[in-house]
A tleap script that builds the chain and sets N, CA, C and O, in Angstrom:
source leaprc.protein.ff14SB
mol = sequence {
  NMET ALA LYS TYR LEU ILE LEU ILE TYR GLY
  ASP GLU ARG GLN TRP ALA ALA MET SER PRO
  GLN GLU LEU ARG GLN ARG ASP GLU ALA HIE
  HIE ALA PHE SER VAL ALA ALA GLY PRO ALA
  ILE LEU ASP GLY GLN GLN LEU GLU LEU ALA
  ASN VAL ALA THR ALA LEU ARG ALA ASP PRO
  THR GLY ARG LEU ALA ILE THR ASP GLY PRO
  PHE LEU GLU THR LYS GLU ALA VAL GLY GLY
  TYR TYR LEU ILE GLU ALA ALA ASP LEU ASP
  GLU VAL ILE ALA LEU THR SER GLY LEU TYR
  GLU VAL SER ALA GLY HIE SER GLY VAL GLU
  ILE ARG PRO VAL VAL GLU HIE CGLY
}
set mol.1.N position { 12.778 18.300 20.925 }
set mol.1.CA position { 11.777 19.233 20.428 }
set mol.1.C position { 12.455 20.568 20.126 }
set mol.1.O position { 13.339 21.015 20.858 }
set mol.2.N position { 12.030 21.179 19.056 }
set mol.2.CA position { 12.566 22.478 18.653 }
set mol.2.C position { 11.497 23.546 18.877 }
set mol.2.O position { 10.306 23.248 18.968 }
set mol.3.N position { 11.946 24.786 18.963 }
set mol.3.CA position { 11.024 25.911 19.098 }
set mol.3.C position { 10.919 26.638 17.768 }
set mol.3.O position { 11.895 26.771 17.030 }
set mol.4.N position { 9.705 27.108 17.481 }
set mol.4.CA position { 9.435 27.836 16.243 }
set mol.4.C position { 8.633 29.084 16.569 }
set mol.4.O position { 7.715 29.054 17.389 }
set mol.5.N position { 8.994 30.181 15.915 }
set mol.5.CA position { 8.233 31.416 16.027 }
set mol.5.C position { 7.363 31.528 14.788 }
set mol.5.O position { 7.855 31.473 13.660 }
set mol.6.N position { 6.081 31.684 15.008 }
set mol.6.CA position { 5.124 31.856 13.919 }
set mol.6.C position { 4.745 33.328 13.895 }
set mol.6.O position { 4.096 33.817 14.819 }
set mol.7.N position { 5.144 34.033 12.852 }
set mol.7.CA position { 4.863 35.460 12.706 }
set mol.7.C position { 3.672 35.634 11.771 }
set mol.7.O position { 3.649 35.082 10.671 }
set mol.8.N position { 2.694 36.397 12.212 }
set mol.8.CA position { 1.480 36.616 11.429 }
set mol.8.C position { 1.532 38.022 10.858 }
set mol.8.O position { 1.524 39.004 11.600 }
set mol.9.N position { 1.585 38.115 9.526 }
set mol.9.CA position { 1.685 39.388 8.823 }
set mol.9.C position { 0.367 39.720 8.140 }
set mol.9.O position { -0.412 38.829 7.801 }
set mol.10.N position { 0.128 41.000 7.945 }
set mol.10.CA position { -1.033 41.386 7.167 }
set mol.10.C position { -1.102 42.872 6.942 }
set mol.10.O position { -0.312 43.642 7.488 }
set mol.11.N position { -2.053 43.260 6.134 }
set mol.11.CA position { -2.321 44.665 5.835 }
set mol.11.C position { -3.255 45.191 6.928 }
set mol.11.O position { -4.420 44.799 6.990 }
set mol.12.N position { -2.757 46.060 7.770 }
set mol.12.CA position { -3.537 46.551 8.909 }
set mol.12.C position { -4.836 47.235 8.481 }
set mol.12.O position { -5.838 47.156 9.191 }
set mol.13.N position { -4.825 47.897 7.338 }
set mol.13.CA position { -6.064 48.542 6.864 }
set mol.13.C position { -7.124 47.493 6.544 }
set mol.13.O position { -8.307 47.688 6.825 }
set mol.14.N position { -6.696 46.394 5.962 }
set mol.14.CA position { -7.649 45.328 5.645 }
set mol.14.C position { -8.124 44.626 6.920 }
set mol.14.O position { -9.290 44.246 7.019 }
set mol.15.N position { -7.230 44.454 7.891 }
set mol.15.CA position { -7.657 43.875 9.171 }
set mol.15.C position { -8.720 44.767 9.815 }
set mol.15.O position { -9.722 44.267 10.328 }
set mol.16.N position { -8.507 46.079 9.790 }
set mol.16.CA position { -9.451 47.009 10.412 }
set mol.16.C position { -10.803 47.011 9.707 }
set mol.16.O position { -11.821 47.333 10.319 }
set mol.17.N position { -10.819 46.656 8.429 }
set mol.17.CA position { -12.054 46.685 7.642 }
set mol.17.C position { -12.768 45.328 7.603 }
set mol.17.O position { -13.730 45.158 6.853 }
set mol.18.N position { -12.310 44.374 8.396 }
set mol.18.CA position { -12.915 43.045 8.360 }
set mol.18.C position { -14.361 43.086 8.850 }
set mol.18.O position { -14.688 43.782 9.811 }
set mol.19.N position { -15.204 42.336 8.180 }
set mol.19.CA position { -16.614 42.235 8.562 }
set mol.19.C position { -16.733 41.393 9.832 }
set mol.19.O position { -15.794 40.682 10.193 }
set mol.20.N position { -17.881 41.468 10.514 }
set mol.20.CA position { -18.087 40.606 11.682 }
set mol.20.C position { -17.925 39.115 11.348 }
set mol.20.O position { -17.409 38.352 12.165 }
set mol.21.N position { -18.356 38.706 10.172 }
set mol.21.CA position { -18.198 37.307 9.766 }
set mol.21.C position { -16.715 36.952 9.605 }
set mol.21.O position { -16.281 35.887 10.044 }
set mol.22.N position { -15.939 37.839 8.978 }
set mol.22.CA position { -14.505 37.587 8.814 }
set mol.22.C position { -13.807 37.537 10.173 }
set mol.22.O position { -12.940 36.692 10.395 }
set mol.23.N position { -14.181 38.435 11.077 }
set mol.23.CA position { -13.596 38.428 12.421 }
set mol.23.C position { -13.908 37.113 13.130 }
set mol.23.O position { -13.043 36.544 13.797 }
set mol.24.N position { -15.132 36.632 12.989 }
set mol.24.CA position { -15.528 35.372 13.607 }
set mol.24.C position { -14.719 34.211 13.008 }
set mol.24.O position { -14.250 33.337 13.736 }
set mol.25.N position { -14.561 34.209 11.683 }
set mol.25.CA position { -13.775 33.156 11.024 }
set mol.25.C position { -12.324 33.188 11.505 }
set mol.25.O position { -11.728 32.144 11.768 }
set mol.26.N position { -11.765 34.381 11.617 }
set mol.26.CA position { -10.386 34.511 12.100 }
set mol.26.C position { -10.268 33.976 13.522 }
set mol.26.O position { -9.370 33.192 13.828 }
set mol.27.N position { -11.182 34.407 14.388 }
set mol.27.CA position { -11.133 33.980 15.784 }
set mol.27.C position { -11.330 32.470 15.918 }
set mol.27.O position { -10.669 31.832 16.738 }
set mol.28.N position { -12.223 31.898 15.129 }
set mol.28.CA position { -12.448 30.449 15.161 }
set mol.28.C position { -11.204 29.689 14.705 }
set mol.28.O position { -10.868 28.646 15.265 }
set mol.29.N position { -10.526 30.214 13.689 }
set mol.29.CA position { -9.306 29.562 13.200 }
set mol.29.C position { -8.211 29.597 14.260 }
set mol.29.O position { -7.490 28.614 14.436 }
set mol.30.N position { -8.079 30.717 14.964 }
set mol.30.CA position { -7.063 30.806 16.023 }
set mol.30.C position { -7.431 29.901 17.194 }
set mol.30.O position { -6.552 29.303 17.814 }
set mol.31.N position { -8.709 29.798 17.499 }
set mol.31.CA position { -9.133 28.900 18.571 }
set mol.31.C position { -8.829 27.449 18.190 }
set mol.31.O position { -8.327 26.684 19.013 }
set mol.32.N position { -9.131 27.072 16.948 }
set mol.32.CA position { -8.848 25.716 16.481 }
set mol.32.C position { -7.349 25.429 16.536 }
set mol.32.O position { -6.940 24.333 16.920 }
set mol.33.N position { -6.535 26.403 16.154 }
set mol.33.CA position { -5.082 26.257 16.234 }
set mol.33.C position { -4.659 26.026 17.680 }
set mol.33.O position { -3.859 25.135 17.964 }
set mol.34.N position { -5.195 26.829 18.590 }
set mol.34.CA position { -4.844 26.710 20.011 }
set mol.34.C position { -5.233 25.352 20.578 }
set mol.34.O position { -4.479 24.761 21.351 }
set mol.35.N position { -6.394 24.859 20.201 }
set mol.35.CA position { -6.837 23.548 20.669 }
set mol.35.C position { -5.927 22.451 20.100 }
set mol.35.O position { -5.510 21.546 20.824 }
set mol.36.N position { -5.624 22.538 18.803 }
set mol.36.CA position { -4.791 21.521 18.156 }
set mol.36.C position { -3.363 21.525 18.707 }
set mol.36.O position { -2.773 20.464 18.913 }
set mol.37.N position { -2.816 22.707 18.943 }
set mol.37.CA position { -1.428 22.816 19.417 }
set mol.37.C position { -1.332 22.541 20.913 }
set mol.37.O position { -0.322 22.022 21.387 }
set mol.38.N position { -2.378 22.886 21.656 }
set mol.38.CA position { -2.405 22.623 23.092 }
set mol.38.C position { -1.189 23.168 23.819 }
set mol.38.O position { -0.822 24.330 23.641 }
set mol.39.N position { -0.559 22.325 24.644 }
set mol.39.CA position { 0.574 22.796 25.449 }
set mol.39.C position { 1.844 23.065 24.635 }
set mol.39.O position { 2.838 23.537 25.186 }
set mol.40.N position { 1.822 22.770 23.331 }
set mol.40.CA position { 2.979 23.108 22.489 }
set mol.40.C position { 3.122 24.612 22.338 }
set mol.40.O position { 4.204 25.105 22.017 }
set mol.41.N position { 2.024 25.358 22.570 }
set mol.41.CA position { 2.104 26.823 22.504 }
set mol.41.C position { 2.777 27.325 23.773 }
set mol.41.O position { 2.246 27.168 24.873 }
set mol.42.N position { 3.937 27.923 23.614 }
set mol.42.CA position { 4.685 28.471 24.742 }
set mol.42.C position { 4.287 29.910 25.018 }
set mol.42.O position { 4.348 30.371 26.158 }
set mol.43.N position { 3.876 30.622 23.966 }
set mol.43.CA position { 3.449 32.014 24.091 }
set mol.43.C position { 2.759 32.399 22.792 }
set mol.43.O position { 2.949 31.750 21.764 }
set mol.44.N position { 1.979 33.430 22.841 }
set mol.44.CA position { 1.319 33.944 21.654 }
set mol.44.C position { 0.529 35.175 22.022 }
set mol.44.O position { -0.145 35.201 23.052 }
set mol.45.N position { 0.605 36.190 21.192 }
set mol.45.CA position { -0.078 37.447 21.473 }
set mol.45.C position { -0.438 38.151 20.174 }
set mol.45.O position { 0.249 38.015 19.162 }
set mol.46.N position { -1.525 38.903 20.225 }
set mol.46.CA position { -1.835 39.857 19.165 }
set mol.46.C position { -1.091 41.132 19.510 }
set mol.46.O position { -1.012 41.502 20.681 }
set mol.47.N position { -0.550 41.804 18.520 }
set mol.47.CA position { 0.226 43.019 18.748 }
set mol.47.C position { -0.595 44.259 18.425 }
set mol.47.O position { -1.514 44.214 17.607 }
set mol.48.N position { -0.255 45.359 19.072 }
set mol.48.CA position { -0.855 46.645 18.736 }
set mol.48.C position { -0.450 47.009 17.309 }
set mol.48.O position { 0.469 46.413 16.748 }
set mol.49.N position { -1.133 47.981 16.731 }
set mol.49.CA position { -0.832 48.409 15.366 }
set mol.49.C position { 0.593 48.940 15.256 }
set mol.49.O position { 1.167 49.428 16.229 }
set mol.50.N position { 1.151 48.836 14.054 }
set mol.50.CA position { 2.536 49.241 13.814 }
set mol.50.C position { 2.757 50.727 14.065 }
set mol.50.O position { 3.879 51.129 14.371 }
set mol.51.N position { 1.722 51.555 13.947 }
set mol.51.CA position { 1.935 52.993 14.135 }
set mol.51.C position { 2.251 53.360 15.579 }
set mol.51.O position { 2.643 54.497 15.843 }
set mol.52.N position { 2.092 52.434 16.524 }
set mol.52.CA position { 2.483 52.709 17.908 }
set mol.52.C position { 3.823 52.058 18.256 }
set mol.52.O position { 4.253 52.088 19.410 }
set mol.53.N position { 4.470 51.480 17.265 }
set mol.53.CA position { 5.783 50.875 17.478 }
set mol.53.C position { 6.833 51.952 17.685 }
set mol.53.O position { 6.639 53.107 17.303 }
set mol.54.N position { 7.927 51.572 18.282 }
set mol.54.CA position { 9.098 52.436 18.420 }
set mol.54.C position { 10.281 51.694 17.819 }
set mol.54.O position { 10.572 50.563 18.209 }
set mol.55.N position { 10.959 52.320 16.878 }
set mol.55.CA position { 12.102 51.704 16.204 }
set mol.55.C position { 13.388 52.337 16.705 }
set mol.55.O position { 13.466 53.554 16.870 }
set mol.56.N position { 14.389 51.514 16.944 }
set mol.56.CA position { 15.706 51.983 17.387 }
set mol.56.C position { 16.741 51.620 16.338 }
set mol.56.O position { 16.783 50.485 15.863 }
set mol.57.N position { 17.560 52.566 15.984 }
set mol.57.CA position { 18.680 52.346 15.060 }
set mol.57.C position { 19.837 53.228 15.504 }
set mol.57.O position { 19.637 54.338 15.997 }
set mol.58.N position { 21.036 52.724 15.326 }
set mol.58.CA position { 22.221 53.539 15.596 }
set mol.58.C position { 22.793 54.002 14.266 }
set mol.58.O position { 22.841 53.237 13.302 }
set mol.59.N position { 23.226 55.254 14.216 }
set mol.59.CA position { 23.867 55.741 12.998 }
set mol.59.C position { 25.316 55.253 12.993 }
set mol.59.O position { 25.752 54.624 13.958 }
set mol.60.N position { 26.070 55.528 11.926 }
set mol.60.CA position { 27.447 55.022 11.840 }
set mol.60.C position { 28.359 55.457 12.994 }
set mol.60.O position { 29.365 54.803 13.269 }
set mol.61.N position { 28.015 56.548 13.661 }
set mol.61.CA position { 28.836 56.992 14.791 }
set mol.61.C position { 28.401 56.349 16.102 }
set mol.61.O position { 29.036 56.552 17.138 }
set mol.62.N position { 27.324 55.576 16.060 }
set mol.62.CA position { 26.832 54.913 17.253 }
set mol.62.C position { 25.753 55.690 17.994 }
set mol.62.O position { 25.253 55.242 19.025 }
set mol.63.N position { 25.397 56.861 17.462 }
set mol.63.CA position { 24.354 57.657 18.115 }
set mol.63.C position { 22.994 57.023 17.860 }
set mol.63.O position { 22.664 56.683 16.724 }
set mol.64.N position { 22.215 56.867 18.911 }
set mol.64.CA position { 20.927 56.197 18.831 }
set mol.64.C position { 19.872 57.116 18.236 }
set mol.64.O position { 19.743 58.275 18.629 }
set mol.65.N position { 19.126 56.580 17.286 }
set mol.65.CA position { 17.989 57.291 16.708 }
set mol.65.C position { 16.729 56.535 17.094 }
set mol.65.O position { 16.622 55.332 16.853 }
set mol.66.N position { 15.786 57.231 17.686 }
set mol.66.CA position { 14.514 56.640 18.099 }
set mol.66.C position { 13.434 57.219 17.205 }
set mol.66.O position { 13.299 58.437 17.088 }
set mol.67.N position { 12.657 56.333 16.570 }
set mol.67.CA position { 11.628 56.756 15.631 }
set mol.67.C position { 10.289 56.166 16.056 }
set mol.67.O position { 10.198 54.985 16.391 }
set mol.68.N position { 9.255 56.997 16.038 }
set mol.68.CA position { 7.914 56.483 16.280 }
set mol.68.C position { 7.431 55.771 15.028 }
set mol.68.O position { 7.655 56.234 13.910 }
set mol.69.N position { 6.768 54.643 15.227 }
set mol.69.CA position { 6.270 53.873 14.100 }
set mol.69.C position { 7.299 52.873 13.639 }
set mol.69.O position { 8.425 52.863 14.135 }
set mol.70.N position { 6.925 52.031 12.692 }
set mol.70.CA position { 7.861 51.007 12.213 }
set mol.70.C position { 9.021 51.654 11.466 }
set mol.70.O position { 8.879 52.733 10.892 }
set mol.71.N position { 10.159 50.986 11.481 }
set mol.71.CA position { 11.347 51.519 10.805 }
set mol.71.C position { 11.158 51.544 9.308 }
set mol.71.O position { 11.530 52.515 8.649 }
set mol.72.N position { 10.584 50.486 8.759 }
set mol.72.CA position { 10.418 50.385 7.315 }
set mol.72.C position { 8.976 50.675 6.926 }
set mol.72.O position { 8.042 50.278 7.623 }
set mol.73.N position { 8.807 51.365 5.817 }
set mol.73.CA position { 7.468 51.542 5.260 }
set mol.73.C position { 7.125 50.266 4.516 }
set mol.73.O position { 7.832 49.870 3.589 }
set mol.74.N position { 6.068 49.638 4.913 }
set mol.74.CA position { 5.688 48.384 4.299 }
set mol.74.C position { 4.180 48.237 4.322 }
set mol.74.O position { 3.510 48.787 5.196 }
set mol.75.N position { 3.651 47.509 3.377 }
set mol.75.CA position { 2.214 47.273 3.326 }
set mol.75.C position { 1.803 46.289 4.418 }
set mol.75.O position { 0.728 46.421 5.003 }
set mol.76.N position { 2.653 45.309 4.691 }
set mol.76.CA position { 2.340 44.299 5.685 }
set mol.76.C position { 3.089 44.576 6.983 }
set mol.76.O position { 4.257 44.964 6.972 }
set mol.77.N position { 2.404 44.373 8.089 }
set mol.77.CA position { 3.001 44.539 9.406 }
set mol.77.C position { 2.787 43.259 10.202 }
set mol.77.O position { 1.880 42.481 9.907 }
set mol.78.N position { 3.621 43.045 11.206 }
set mol.78.CA position { 3.435 41.909 12.089 }
set mol.78.C position { 2.258 42.230 13.006 }
set mol.78.O position { 2.260 43.243 13.706 }
set mol.79.N position { 1.261 41.361 12.993 }
set mol.79.CA position { 0.074 41.587 13.807 }
set mol.79.C position { -0.007 40.693 15.025 }
set mol.79.O position { -0.807 40.933 15.929 }
set mol.80.N position { 0.823 39.661 15.049 }
set mol.80.CA position { 0.813 38.758 16.186 }
set mol.80.C position { 1.801 37.631 15.978 }
set mol.80.O position { 2.456 37.532 14.940 }
set mol.81.N position { 1.894 36.782 16.993 }
set mol.81.CA position { 2.854 35.683 16.912 }
set mol.81.C position { 2.426 34.556 17.830 }
set mol.81.O position { 1.622 34.741 18.744 }
set mol.82.N position { 2.977 33.394 17.568 }
set mol.82.CA position { 2.938 32.255 18.470 }
set mol.82.C position { 4.358 31.739 18.589 }
set mol.82.O position { 5.105 31.737 17.611 }
set mol.83.N position { 4.730 31.308 19.759 }
set mol.83.CA position { 5.973 30.583 19.977 }
set mol.83.C position { 5.544 29.177 20.376 }
set mol.83.O position { 4.877 28.982 21.392 }
set mol.84.N position { 5.938 28.195 19.555 }
set mol.84.CA position { 5.520 26.830 19.854 }
set mol.84.C position { 6.721 25.901 19.865 }
set mol.84.O position { 7.796 26.226 19.362 }
set mol.85.N position { 6.502 24.740 20.454 }
set mol.85.CA position { 7.493 23.691 20.471 }
set mol.85.C position { 6.929 22.533 19.653 }
set mol.85.O position { 5.780 22.132 19.841 }
set mol.86.N position { 7.738 22.004 18.751 }
set mol.86.CA position { 7.263 20.938 17.873 }
set mol.86.C position { 8.418 20.015 17.517 }
set mol.86.O position { 9.589 20.373 17.645 }
set mol.87.N position { 8.062 18.829 17.070 }
set mol.87.CA position { 9.072 17.833 16.689 }
set mol.87.C position { 9.851 18.274 15.458 }
set mol.87.O position { 11.059 18.053 15.369 }
set mol.88.N position { 9.151 18.904 14.498 }
set mol.88.CA position { 9.822 19.319 13.269 }
set mol.88.C position { 8.966 20.343 12.523 }
set mol.88.O position { 7.839 20.638 12.921 }
set mol.89.N position { 9.514 20.870 11.451 }
set mol.89.CA position { 8.830 21.890 10.653 }
set mol.89.C position { 7.528 21.367 10.069 }
set mol.89.O position { 6.546 22.106 9.992 }
set mol.90.N position { 7.503 20.104 9.656 }
set mol.90.CA position { 6.269 19.540 9.090 }
set mol.90.C position { 5.117 19.628 10.088 }
set mol.90.O position { 3.985 19.918 9.702 }
set mol.91.N position { 5.393 19.383 11.352 }
set mol.91.CA position { 4.354 19.487 12.377 }
set mol.91.C position { 3.849 20.926 12.504 }
set mol.91.O position { 2.648 21.158 12.642 }
set mol.92.N position { 4.766 21.880 12.456 }
set mol.92.CA position { 4.384 23.294 12.557 }
set mol.92.C position { 3.546 23.706 11.347 }
set mol.92.O position { 2.542 24.400 11.500 }
set mol.93.N position { 3.943 23.292 10.169 }
set mol.93.CA position { 3.186 23.612 8.954 }
set mol.93.C position { 1.781 23.032 9.042 }
set mol.93.O position { 0.811 23.705 8.696 }
set mol.94.N position { 1.664 21.794 9.499 }
set mol.94.CA position { 0.352 21.164 9.614 }
set mol.94.C position { -0.533 21.935 10.596 }
set mol.94.O position { -1.717 22.139 10.329 }
set mol.95.N position { 0.025 22.361 11.722 }
set mol.95.CA position { -0.747 23.121 12.706 }
set mol.95.C position { -1.130 24.494 12.173 }
set mol.95.O position { -2.257 24.949 12.370 }
set mol.96.N position { -0.203 25.148 11.504 }
set mol.96.CA position { -0.355 26.542 11.120 }
set mol.96.C position { -1.178 26.735 9.852 }
set mol.96.O position { -1.742 27.810 9.648 }
set mol.97.N position { -1.257 25.744 9.018 }
set mol.97.CA position { -1.907 25.896 7.713 }
set mol.97.C position { -3.377 26.290 7.810 }
set mol.97.O position { -3.925 26.835 6.851 }
set mol.98.N position { -4.016 26.035 8.920 }
set mol.98.CA position { -5.415 26.393 9.077 }
set mol.98.C position { -5.674 27.786 9.601 }
set mol.98.O position { -6.829 28.193 9.722 }
set mol.99.N position { -4.614 28.537 9.918 }
set mol.99.CA position { -4.819 29.903 10.407 }
set mol.99.C position { -5.463 30.761 9.322 }
set mol.99.O position { -5.122 30.643 8.145 }
set mol.100.N position { -6.369 31.601 9.711 }
set mol.100.CA position { -7.109 32.480 8.799 }
set mol.100.C position { -6.166 33.280 7.904 }
set mol.100.O position { -6.412 33.435 6.708 }
set mol.101.N position { -5.096 33.780 8.492 }
set mol.101.CA position { -4.184 34.671 7.757 }
set mol.101.C position { -3.439 33.970 6.626 }
set mol.101.O position { -2.920 34.637 5.731 }
set mol.102.N position { -3.374 32.660 6.646 }
set mol.102.CA position { -2.699 31.920 5.569 }
set mol.102.C position { -3.443 32.084 4.251 }
set mol.102.O position { -2.822 32.165 3.191 }
set mol.103.N position { -4.774 32.135 4.313 }
set mol.103.CA position { -5.556 32.165 3.086 }
set mol.103.C position { -6.354 33.442 2.877 }
set mol.103.O position { -7.170 33.507 1.958 }
set mol.104.N position { -6.143 34.454 3.699 }
set mol.104.CA position { -6.949 35.677 3.612 }
set mol.104.C position { -6.622 36.535 2.391 }
set mol.104.O position { -7.423 37.392 2.017 }
set mol.105.N position { -5.483 36.328 1.771 }
set mol.105.CA position { -5.144 37.105 0.581 }
set mol.105.C position { -4.342 38.358 0.872 }
set mol.105.O position { -3.477 38.725 0.077 }
set mol.106.N position { -4.597 39.017 1.968 }
set mol.106.CA position { -3.868 40.241 2.318 }
set mol.106.C position { -2.922 40.003 3.478 }
set mol.106.O position { -2.383 40.951 4.047 }
set mol.107.N position { -2.718 38.748 3.832 }
set mol.107.CA position { -1.872 38.440 4.980 }
set mol.107.C position { -1.124 37.142 4.727 }
set mol.107.O position { -1.296 36.502 3.690 }
set mol.108.N position { -0.308 36.770 5.669 }
set mol.108.CA position { 0.451 35.537 5.545 }
set mol.108.C position { 1.086 35.181 6.867 }
set mol.108.O position { 1.020 35.937 7.836 }
set mol.109.N position { 1.703 34.014 6.887 }
set mol.109.CA position { 2.324 33.502 8.092 }
set mol.109.C position { 3.750 33.080 7.752 }
set mol.109.O position { 3.991 32.425 6.738 }
set mol.110.N position { 4.680 33.461 8.604 }
set mol.110.CA position { 6.081 33.066 8.441 }
set mol.110.C position { 6.470 32.217 9.641 }
set mol.110.O position { 6.182 32.574 10.784 }
set mol.111.N position { 7.128 31.087 9.375 }
set mol.111.CA position { 7.593 30.186 10.428 }
set mol.111.C position { 9.108 30.269 10.471 }
set mol.111.O position { 9.783 30.088 9.458 }
set mol.112.N position { 9.638 30.546 11.668 }
set mol.112.CA position { 11.088 30.639 11.804 }
set mol.112.C position { 11.557 29.802 12.978 }
set mol.112.O position { 11.050 29.957 14.089 }
set mol.113.N position { 12.520 28.917 12.751 }
set mol.113.CA position { 13.079 28.161 13.867 }
set mol.113.C position { 13.814 29.114 14.817 }
set mol.113.O position { 14.421 30.097 14.392 }
set mol.114.N position { 13.742 28.802 16.091 }
set mol.114.CA position { 14.436 29.581 17.107 }
set mol.114.C position { 15.803 28.941 17.321 }
set mol.114.O position { 15.899 27.723 17.476 }
set mol.115.N position { 16.847 29.741 17.331 }
set mol.115.CA position { 18.197 29.242 17.573 }
set mol.115.C position { 18.368 28.987 19.063 }
set mol.115.O position { 18.151 29.877 19.886 }
set mol.116.N position { 18.753 27.786 19.396 }
set mol.116.CA position { 19.001 27.432 20.792 }
set mol.116.C position { 20.487 27.606 21.075 }
set mol.116.O position { 21.317 26.973 20.423 }
set mol.117.N position { 20.827 28.442 22.025 }
set mol.117.CA position { 22.222 28.652 22.416 }
set mol.117.C position { 22.530 27.816 23.656 }
set mol.117.O position { 21.739 27.743 24.597 }
set mol.118.N position { 23.691 27.195 23.626 }
set mol.118.CA position { 24.123 26.475 24.823 }
set mol.118.C position { 23.726 25.122 24.867 }
set mol.118.O position { 24.035 24.419 25.829 }
savepdb mol mol.pdb
quit
């Protein structure tokens, strides 16, 4: 079994403006995903907004720069994630395709295999 990180991206302004019906649809889709994936979900969390993030970068001399907010200005931010274990990418795609953010228009989902060391 391999591990996959599912990153959920979206426009935070559009997430904040979601109607009660859209919020219910999103929550139902995540619940359905959780039921379908079951114990394959190793972890998963919704993240705070990007404006409370802290970014760390070192300049060419190695001096650390700490910045409030995301490092890059972008329309889409990571809003949450799941870490799951699955037989292959096809299984992850089948599980993930029903997430609300896949079809919301202002968001998306990225699946990345986790590198196993050792």
